[in-house]
C-alpha positions in Angstrom: 114.9 107.0 92.1 112.0 109.6 91.9 112.4 112.7 89.6 112.1 114.9 92.7 115.0 113.1 94.4 117.2 113.0 91.3 116.6 116.7 90.5 117.4 117.8 94.1 120.7 115.7 94.0 121.6 117.3 90.7 120.9 120.8 91.9 123.1 120.3 94.9 126.0 119.5 92.4 125.1 122.6 90.5 125.4 124.7 93.7 128.9 123.4 94.4 130.1 124.0 90.9 128.8 127.6 90.7 129.6 128.7 94.2 132.1 131.1 92.7 129.6 132.4 90.1 130.8 136.1 90.8 134.2 135.1 89.2 133.1 135.5 85.6 136.4 135.4 84.0 136.9 133.7 80.6 138.6 130.6 82.0 136.0 130.2 84.8 132.9 130.6 82.5 134.4 128.0 80.1 135.0 125.5 82.9 131.7 125.9 84.5 130.1 125.7 81.0 131.8 122.2 80.4 130.8 121.0 84.0 127.2 122.2 83.3 127.1 120.4 80.1 127.8 117.1 81.7 125.1 117.9 84.3 122.4 118.5 81.7 123.5 115.4 80.0 122.8 113.5 83.1 119.4 115.1 83.3 118.6 114.2 79.8 119.8 110.5 80.2 117.7 110.1 83.3 114.6 111.6 81.6 115.0 109.3 78.6 113.9 106.4 80.8 111.4 108.3 83.0 107.7 108.4 82.5 105.7 111.2 84.2 103.1 110.1 86.6 100.7 112.9 85.7 100.4 116.0 83.5 101.0 118.3 86.6 104.4 116.6 87.1 105.4 117.0 83.4 104.4 120.8 83.6 106.4 121.2 86.8 109.4 119.7 85.2 109.4 121.7 82.2 108.3 124.9 83.8 110.5 124.7 87.0 113.2 122.0 87.0 114.7 121.9 83.5 115.0 125.7 82.9 116.9 126.0 86.2 119.8 123.9 84.9 119.6 125.1 81.2 119.5 128.8 82.2 122.8 128.2 84.2 124.5 126.4 81.2 123.2 129.2 78.7 124.5 132.0 81.1 128.0 130.7 81.4 128.2 129.8 77.6 127.1 133.4 76.8 129.5 134.9 79.4 132.3 133.0 77.6 131.1 134.1 74.3 131.2 137.8 75.4 134.4 137.6 77.4 136.3 135.7 74.4 135.3 138.5 71.9 135.9 141.5 74.2 138.0 144.0 72.1 141.5 145.1 73.1 141.4 149.0 73.3 140.5 152.0 75.1 137.6 152.2 77.6 135.1 153.8 75.0 135.6 150.7 72.7 134.8 148.3 75.5 131.7 150.3 76.6 130.5 150.4 72.9 131.0 146.6 72.8 129.2 146.0 76.0 126.3 148.3 75.0 125.8 146.5 71.7 125.8 143.3 73.5 123.3 144.6 76.0 121.0 145.9 73.3 121.1 142.7 71.5 120.0 140.9 74.7 117.4 143.5 75.7 115.9 143.0 72.2 115.4 139.4 72.7 113.7 139.8 76.1 111.6 142.5 74.9 110.4 140.2 72.0 109.3 137.7 74.4 108.0 140.0 77.2 104.5 138.6 77.2 105.7 135.0 77.7 108.1 136.3 80.6 105.3 138.3 82.0 103.1 135.1 82.0 105.8 133.2 83.8 106.6 136.0 86.3 103.0 136.3 87.2 102.8 132.7 88.1 99.8 132.3 85.8 99.1 128.7 84.9 96.1 128.9 82.4 98.5 128.3 79.4 100.8 125.7 81.0 99.5 122.9 78.8 100.4 124.9 75.9 103.8 126.1 77.0 105.0 123.0 79.2 103.5 119.9 77.8 105.1 118.1 75.1 103.4 117.9 71.7 103.6 115.2 68.9 106.4 116.0 66.6 104.1 116.6 63.6 102.2 119.2 65.5 104.7 121.7 66.2 107.7 123.5 64.8 110.8 121.8 66.1 113.3 124.3 67.8 115.2 121.8 69.6 118.3 123.0 71.4 121.8 121.5 70.5 121.7 119.2 73.5 118.0 118.0 73.3 116.7 115.0 71.7 113.3 113.3 71.4 110.8 114.1 74.0 113.1 116.2 76.2 111.8 119.7 75.1 108.6 121.6 74.8 110.2 124.6 73.0 109.0 126.9 75.6 111.1 125.5 78.5 114.1 126.3 76.4 112.8 129.8 75.6 112.2 130.2 79.2 115.7 129.0 80.2 117.2 131.4 77.7 115.2 134.4 79.1 116.2 133.7 82.7 119.9 133.4 81.6 119.8 136.6 79.6 118.4 138.5 82.5 121.5 137.5 84.4 123.8 138.2 81.5 122.2 141.8 81.4 123.2 142.3 85.0 126.7 141.1 84.2 127.1 143.5 81.3 125.7 146.5 83.2 128.2 145.8 86.0 131.0 145.7 83.5 129.9 149.1 81.9 129.8 150.6 85.3 133.2 149.3 86.2 134.8 150.7 82.9 133.1 154.0 83.5 133.9 154.6 87.1 137.4 152.7 87.2 138.6 151.1 90.2 138.5 153.2 93.4 142.1 153.5 94.9 140.5 154.4 98.3 137.6 153.4 100.4 136.2 150.0 101.4 135.6 147.4 98.8 133.6 144.2 99.3 135.8 141.3 98.3 133.4 138.5 99.4 130.8 136.9 97.2 127.9 139.0 96.2 125.5 136.2 97.4 127.0 136.7 101.0 126.5 140.4 100.9 122.9 140.0 99.7 122.4 137.5 102.5 123.6 140.1 105.1 121.5 142.8 103.2 118.3 140.9 103.7 119.1 139.9 107.3 119.6 143.6 108.2 116.6 144.8 106.4 114.3 142.1 107.9 115.6 142.7 111.4 114.4 146.4 111.1 117.7 147.6 112.2 118.0 150.6 109.9 115.7 153.6 109.8 113.5 152.0 112.6 112.5 149.3 110.1 111.1 151.7 107.4 113.8 151.1 104.7 113.1 148.8 101.9 115.4 146.3 100.3 116.1 148.3 97.2 117.1 151.4 99.2 119.4 149.3 101.4 120.9 147.5 98.4 121.8 150.9 96.9 123.5 152.1 100.1 125.5 148.8 100.2 126.6 149.2 96.7 127.9 152.7 97.4 129.5 151.7 100.8 131.2 148.7 99.5 132.0 149.7 95.9 130.2 146.7 94.5 127.2 146.2 92.1 124.8 143.6 93.4 123.0 143.0 90.2 119.6 141.2 90.3 119.6 140.8 94.0 115.9 139.7 94.2 116.8 136.7 92.1 120.0 135.9 94.1 117.7 136.0 97.3 115.4 133.5 95.7 118.5 131.2 95.1 119.6 131.6 98.6 116.1 130.7 99.8 115.9 127.5 98.0 119.4 126.2 99.2 119.4 122.6 100.1 122.0 123.1 102.7 122.2 125.9 105.2 120.2 128.9 104.0 122.2 131.3 106.1 125.7 130.1 105.1 127.5 133.5 105.4 125.7 134.5 108.6 126.7 131.2 110.1 130.3 131.7 109.1 130.3 135.2 110.5 128.9 133.9 113.8 131.6 131.3 114.1 134.4 133.6 113.3 133.2 136.1 115.8 132.7 133.4 118.5 136.2 132.2 117.7 137.7 135.6 118.1 136.0 136.1 121.4 137.2 132.8 122.7 140.7 133.6 121.6 140.4 137.0 123.4 139.3 135.2 126.6 142.3 133.0 126.4 144.6 135.9 125.7 143.2 139.0 127.5 146.2 141.2 126.8 145.3 141.0 123.1 
């Protein structure tokens, strides 16, 4: 089996196990962490016997493939860590706790901002330094807990942590906002997944149905958050995940269409209702 085929199959498994990723309870974070650990172990075992066909393939793996899996593992482990240590007390105590966690994460991201900017800009001039393995006696070994031998370049693990911490930041900010605002007793609250709402958000914005097409995604996202009493977090990143889905890329819109057609058919059969 080729590396591309194996990684695609593995990614589909990950999509299934993280489909309820908005449910970040302590128990859910723990369960998904354990499942993700098994998944990255599969990847490690496969790579133990795999030989890259070219340097470009090696760079592609350590820059694009491996961090995708490890960032998800790191994310859920960090959420579990945060949730398990949440203090029992008044709202101000909880907010202080979350702010301390947020500052710690922001400091890590800030200390690696140049590397993150390099990755975000899609630059590749330093890829051979960052994403090609070196001989053990030529580099400082910072191997992660689950990495052995030639399964790391140091920087792929750093990238995975940065990507995970960006998501963790969004989670913490949402928790802080929830604590500050409290739950609204009245109004409309979105109870579906955030990914579904973001899918709808981009569909409406792309169709040009609001403000004669002049509204941008950020403006519409802010309106959705106020309208549905929800925080969308990093909706840009979520949209990228939706865009690379291996199954239907418009899962929610497809479900909406099916539900509406079914309702119309039912109304046709029972005109009184």
